[in-house]
ROLUMDREN-787271 format. One record per residue (C-alpha): residue number from 1; z, x, y; residue in one letter. Coordinates in steps of 0.2 Angstrom, whole numbers, plus 5000, padded with zeros to 4 digits. Each point is the difference from the previous one (the first is absolute). Example, Ala and Ser with C-alpha at 12.3 -4.5 7.8 and 13.67 -1.06 7.14 Angstrom:
i|up|east|north|aa
1|5039|5062|4978|A
2|4997|5006|5017|S
This chain:
i|up|east|north|aa
1|4777|4624|5957|Q
2|4993|4985|4991|V
3|4999|5003|4981|Q
4|4997|4982|4994|L
5|4991|4986|5009|E
6|4998|4982|4993|E
7|4988|4987|5005|S
8|4992|4984|4994|G
9|5014|4988|5000|G
10|4998|4983|5008|G
11|5003|4982|4998|L
12|4992|4991|4985|V
13|5002|4984|4990|Q
14|5008|4999|4983|A
15|4987|5004|4987|G
16|4990|5012|5012|G
17|4997|5018|5000|S
18|5003|5016|5010|L
19|4997|5018|4999|R
20|5012|5012|5006|L
21|4995|5018|5005|S
22|5012|5016|5002|C
23|4993|5015|5009|A
24|5010|5015|4994|A
25|5000|5016|5011|S
26|5007|5011|4985|I
27|4991|5016|4996|D
28|5006|4999|4981|I
29|4995|4981|4999|F
30|4990|5002|4984|S
31|5015|5006|4989|I
32|5012|4987|5006|R
33|5004|4984|4992|D
34|4998|4986|5013|M
35|5008|4983|5001|G
36|5000|4983|5010|W
37|5017|4994|5005|Y
38|5005|4984|5008|R
39|5015|4993|5009|Q
40|5004|4982|5005|A
41|5013|4995|5013|P
42|5017|5002|4993|G
43|4994|5009|4984|K
44|4999|5017|4994|Q
45|4984|5010|5000|R
46|4992|4999|4982|E
47|4986|5010|4992|L
48|4986|4988|4995|V
49|4986|5011|4994|A
50|4998|5019|4997|S
51|4985|5011|4995|I
52|5003|5018|4993|T
53|4989|5015|5006|S
54|4990|4997|4984|G
55|4997|4981|5003|G
56|5013|4992|4989|T
57|5006|4983|5008|T
58|5016|4991|4998|T
59|5006|4984|5008|Y
60|5015|4989|5002|A
61|5001|4985|4989|D
62|4999|4989|5016|S
63|4982|5006|5005|V
64|4993|5005|4983|K
65|4983|4992|4998|G
66|4998|4996|5018|R
67|5001|5017|5009|F
68|4989|5016|4997|T
69|5005|5017|5007|I
70|4986|5013|5002|S
71|4998|5017|5009|R
72|4986|5010|5007|D
73|5005|5018|5000|N
74|4985|5006|5010|A
75|5005|4989|5014|K
76|5019|5001|4997|K
77|5001|4981|4999|M
78|5010|4988|4989|V
79|4996|4982|4999|Y
80|5008|4984|4994|L
81|4989|4986|4996|Q
82|5011|4984|5000|M
83|4993|4984|4992|N
84|5007|4983|4997|G
85|5013|5003|5013|L
86|5017|4990|4999|K
87|5013|4995|5013|L
88|5011|5013|4993|E
89|4989|5014|5003|D
90|5003|4998|5019|T
91|5007|5017|5005|A
92|4997|5016|5009|V
93|4990|5012|4989|Y
94|5002|5018|5000|Y
95|4992|5015|4990|C
96|5009|5016|4995|N
97|5001|5013|4986|A
98|5014|4995|4988|P
99|5010|5013|4991|T
100|5014|4992|4990|G
101|5010|4989|5011|R
102|4994|5009|5016|F
103|4984|5002|5009|V
104|4992|5017|5007|F
105|4995|4994|5017|Y
106|5007|4992|5016|R
107|4996|4981|5000|W
108|4986|4994|5010|G
109|5000|4984|5011|Q
110|4994|4990|4985|G
111|4988|4985|5001|T
112|5006|4982|5000|Q
113|4993|4988|4988|V
114|5004|4981|5003|T
115|4996|4987|4987|V
116|4999|4982|5005|S
117|4999|4983|4991|S
C-alpha cells in the first residue's frame, strides 16, 4: 500500500521555481517529523529539508535561503517550494519521516527535478 507519493517535479530553467508535493497516507502524520530528500545519479540520497511536528524547519546548506518546506496536517501533505533553482539541484526528490540516520516509511517513487541552463 502506498504511504508516500511525491509529485510536482519537472523540467525548469536555472533560476526558476517549482513546488513539490508529498501526499502521506499515514494515520499518525501529525506527530511525525517530515523531510525532503534528493538523489542524483551516482550520488547518495541526502536530506535537504525537514520540518518537525511543531513546525520547526531545518535545511541543508546547499539549499538554505532558496527552498522552503511546509506541511498541512489536515491534508496530510508536505510541500517543498524551490526557488532560484541551480543545475546541481537536478535529482529525484523524495519525502519521508527522518529518525536519526533512518526513515520510518518505505520510499515512494519520487519526483524528477531537472534544471537546465
